[in-house]
C-alpha positions in Angstrom: 54.9 21.7 -19.1 54.1 23.1 -15.6 51.4 21.3 -13.6 48.1 23.2 -13.6 47.4 24.3 -10.1 44.2 22.6 -8.7 43.9 20.1 -11.6 44.6 16.9 -9.7 43.6 14.7 -12.6 46.7 12.6 -12.0 45.7 12.3 -8.3 42.4 10.7 -9.4 43.0 9.0 -12.7 46.1 6.9 -11.9 46.4 3.7 -10.0 48.7 3.5 -7.0 49.3 -0.2 -6.0 51.4 0.5 -2.9 50.2 1.5 0.5 50.3 5.2 1.0 48.9 7.4 3.8 45.1 7.3 4.0 45.1 4.4 1.4 46.6 1.4 3.1 45.7 -0.9 0.2 46.7 1.5 -2.5 44.6 4.0 -4.4 42.6 2.7 -7.3 42.1 4.4 -10.6 39.3 6.9 -10.6 39.3 7.4 -6.8 40.2 10.8 -5.5 43.3 10.6 -3.4 42.6 11.3 0.2 45.9 13.2 0.5 44.5 16.1 -1.6 43.4 19.2 0.3 40.4 21.3 -0.5 42.4 23.2 -3.2 43.5 19.9 -4.9 47.0 20.2 -3.6 48.9 17.1 -2.4 49.5 17.2 1.3 52.3 14.6 1.1 54.2 16.0 -2.0 57.9 16.2 -1.2 57.7 14.0 1.9 59.0 10.5 2.5 55.5 9.2 2.0 55.1 10.6 -1.6 54.7 7.5 -3.7 57.2 6.6 -6.5 54.2 6.4 -8.9 53.5 10.1 -8.3 57.2 11.0 -8.3 57.5 9.5 -11.8 54.5 11.3 -13.3 55.5 14.3 -15.3 52.9 16.9 -16.4 53.2 16.7 -20.2 50.6 17.7 -22.8 50.6 14.1 -24.0 49.0 13.1 -20.7 47.5 16.3 -19.4 46.0 17.9 -22.6 45.0 21.6 -22.3 42.7 21.3 -19.3 41.6 19.0 -16.5 38.8 17.4 -18.6 41.2 16.5 -21.3 43.6 15.1 -18.7 40.8 13.0 -17.3 40.0 11.7 -20.8 43.6 11.0 -21.8 44.5 9.2 -18.5 41.3 7.2 -18.7 42.0 6.1 -22.2 45.6 5.1 -21.3 44.4 3.1 -18.3 42.0 1.2 -20.4 44.7 0.1 -22.9 
């Protein structure tokens, strides 16, 4: 599956425990990543600062559903398990 442009559900609804730019104590689940621009594009994607958590996330229907709202719901349910 190709990542939906502007979705950014995984940039909000995953937990990043390591320090990353603009989140020195990590990024908690449900918090919009401060590295997203106004179009919900990651400003550190492909750089040395891009976290391993994000590198490992693959856009798949199992996690992303058919739209951003489904992705939010699926990722929230997985986080709560």
